[in-house]
C-alpha positions as CSV (number, residue, x, y, z in Angstrom):
1,M,30.1,-9.1,-8.0
2,P,26.4,-9.2,-8.9
3,V,25.0,-9.7,-12.6
4,Y,22.4,-7.1,-13.7
5,D,20.3,-7.3,-16.9
6,Y,19.9,-4.0,-18.9
7,R,17.8,-3.3,-22.0
8,C,18.7,-1.2,-24.8
9,D,16.6,2.1,-25.2
10,G,17.3,1.9,-29.1
11,C,17.3,-1.7,-30.5
12,G,15.5,-3.3,-27.1
13,H,18.5,-5.8,-26.9
14,T,18.8,-7.4,-23.3
15,F,22.1,-8.5,-22.0
16,E,24.0,-8.8,-18.6
17,V,26.6,-6.8,-17.1
18,F,28.8,-7.5,-14.0
19,H,29.6,-4.6,-11.6
20,G,29.4,-3.6,-8.0
21,V,26.4,-2.8,-6.1
22,D,27.6,0.6,-5.3
23,E,28.7,1.3,-9.0
24,R,26.5,3.4,-11.4
25,P,28.3,2.9,-14.8
26,E,27.0,4.3,-17.9
27,V,25.9,1.0,-19.9
28,R,25.7,1.2,-23.6
29,C,24.2,-1.6,-25.8
30,E,26.8,-4.2,-27.0
31,R,25.1,-4.2,-30.5
32,C,24.2,-0.6,-31.5
33,G,25.9,1.6,-28.7
34,Q,22.8,3.0,-27.6
35,P,22.1,4.0,-23.7
36,A,20.8,1.0,-21.8
37,R,18.5,0.9,-18.8
38,K,18.9,-1.5,-15.6
39,L,15.9,-4.1,-15.5
40,F,14.2,-5.2,-12.2
41,R,14.7,-8.8,-11.6
42,P,13.0,-10.0,-8.3
43,V,14.9,-12.4,-6.4
44,P,13.1,-16.0,-5.7
45,I,12.3,-16.9,-2.2
46,I,12.6,-20.6,-1.3
47,F,11.1,-21.6,2.0
48,K,13.3,-24.8,3.4
49,G,12.7,-26.9,6.4
50,S,10.0,-27.7,8.6
51,G,7.9,-25.1,10.5
52,W,7.9,-21.9,8.5
53,H,4.5,-22.6,7.2
54,V,3.4,-23.2,11.2
55,T,5.1,-20.2,12.6
56,D,4.7,-17.5,9.9
57,Y,1.2,-17.9,9.0
58,G,-1.7,-16.8,11.1
59,R,-3.9,-18.9,13.6
60,G,-5.2,-22.0,12.0
61,T,-8.4,-21.6,14.1
62,T,-11.5,-19.7,12.4
63,P,-13.1,-17.1,14.5
64,Q,-16.2,-18.1,16.4
65,K,-18.5,-15.8,14.5
66,A,-17.7,-17.0,11.0
67,T,-18.0,-20.6,12.3
68,E,-21.6,-19.9,13.7
69,E,-22.4,-18.2,10.2
70,K,-21.3,-21.1,8.4
71,R,-23.4,-23.6,10.3
72,Q,-26.5,-21.5,10.0
73,S,-26.2,-21.5,6.1
74,E,-25.7,-25.1,6.3
75,K,-28.8,-25.5,8.5
76,E,-30.8,-23.3,5.8
77,E,-29.5,-25.1,2.7
78,G,-30.6,-28.5,4.4
79,A,-34.0,-27.1,4.9
80,E,-34.5,-25.9,1.5
81,K,-33.5,-29.5,0.0
82,E,-36.2,-31.1,2.1
């Protein structure tokens, strides 16, 4: 069964509750008895293995136009220094 985090509406106490995914229990604070709301906790993502960075990213090449613009700006900067 998954663990869910809840925060009390009354006192702000945060606590964990075990219950099934399909259950919708009426959870009350273990300190003051007021209703509590479920908190959203994102799941961490861990990439393992070799290759995910190669296959899941875009092409490693720069578009031709961007490369030409970069060369042109480098030429202009070089001319200003002289």
